[in-house]
N, C-alpha and C positions, 0 to 999 in steps of 0.2 A: 805638802804638809798642810797648807791652808785649806785645801779641799777636805781633808780629813777633819779639821777643826770645825768647818761649817757643817759637814755631814753629821758629826757627833752632836753639835748643837741642835741641828734640825731634828735628828732622831730623838734626842732627849726631850725636846719640846713636844713632839708628836706623842711620845709615851706619856708625858705629863698631862697633856690635854686629853688623851684617850682615857686616862684614869678618871677624868671628870665627866665622862659621858653619862647623861641622865638616864638613858634607856638601857635596861638590862632585864634579862629573864633567866631564871634557873629551871623553869619547868619545860619539859618537852611534851608537846601536844600528843595525845593518843592518835594512833593511826586512824585516818578517816575523819578526824576532827578538823573543823574549819578554824584556821589560825586566827582570823579576825574575831570569830565568836569567842575563842578562848581568851584573846587579849581583852575583849570587852568585859568578860566575866572577871578576869583578874583585876582590871581597873576598878570595877565596882567593889570588889573585896578589899583592894588596897585602900580605896578612899575611906571605907568604913573603919579599917584598922588604923589608918593614919589619924583619924579624928580622935581615937581613944588612947593612942600612945604618945608619951612624951619623948623628947630626945634621949633622955636617960634610959627609958624603957627600950627604945630601938637599939641603943648602944649595948645595953646589957644582953639583949636577945642575940644581937649580931656576934658579940664576943663569945657567948655560949655556943652558938652554932659553929663558929669558926674553930672552936677548940677540938671539934671532931673531924675537921677537914685535914686530910693527909696530902691531897693533890687536887689540882683543878685544871680545867681547860677553858680558855676564853677565846672568842672570835669577835672581832670588831670591824665594822665598816665605818670609816671616819671621813667626813666631808667638812673641810674647814675653809674659812675665808680669814686671812690674816692681814690686818691693816698695820703697816709700818709707815709712819709719816704720811706722805701723800700717795703711797703705793699700796695696791691691794694684790695679794697673792692667794690663789685658790689651790688647795691640795686635796687629793683623794687617796685614802690609805686603806689597805686591807691588812689586818693583823691577826695572826693566830699564834697562841702561846699555850704550851703545856708546862705546868710547874709542879714541883714537889716541895713540901715544906720541911721535911726531915729526911735527908739533908736538904738544905735549901739549894734548889737547882731549877733551871728552866731552859726551854728550847723555844725559840720564837722565829717566825717567818713574817716578813713585812714587805709589801709592795706599795710604794708611794709614787703617785703621779703628780707632777707640777706642770699643768698645761701651759701656763704663761711663760715658763722657762724652757718649754719643750724638753723636759727632763723626767726620767723615770729612775727611781732608786729601788733596788730589791736587796733585802738583807736577810741573812740567816745568822742567828746568834745562839750561843750556848753559854750558860753560866753554871759553873760547878765550883766545888771547893778549890780546884786548881786555878781558877780565874775565869775571865770572860773571853770568849772566842767569837769573832765576828767576821763574816765574809760579806762584802757588799759589791754589787754590780750597779754601775751608774751608766745610763744611756742618755746622752745629750746630743741632739742634732745628728743622730745616726752614728755617733762615736761611742764605743763600748769601753768602759774602764772598770777593772776589777781590783778590789782591795781586800786584803786579809790582815787581821790584827789580833793580837793576844795581849791582854792586860791583866 
């Protein structure tokens, strides 16, 4: 039971921190386009737009754009260094999530590696109107543990 509590806490923290990720892109480069070139062009355009917009303008535009969204997919690569007291822990996570807004539901796959603890956690989660379903596989020091839960 204690493992599940720590796993839940860790997963919640990762999702919370992942939501604060500064880098994001909604545009897909055209075939044959250099990704770095596209990013440089976007940075220049974003800097010009950011100078002209207030926080209220950004919020209003975001709210308007989100009113048309019915579903979305997000992919994240997250590298974190967590400092707790005198200890430092590094984590590497890959997260992919598909979500719909009406009805609210999502499917998420996450792989998280904690090198200092010699531990890898892989989760597959579903959220529907019926509840949240999660299956996790924890590899630590060559031992494999699987957990399944419904809430």
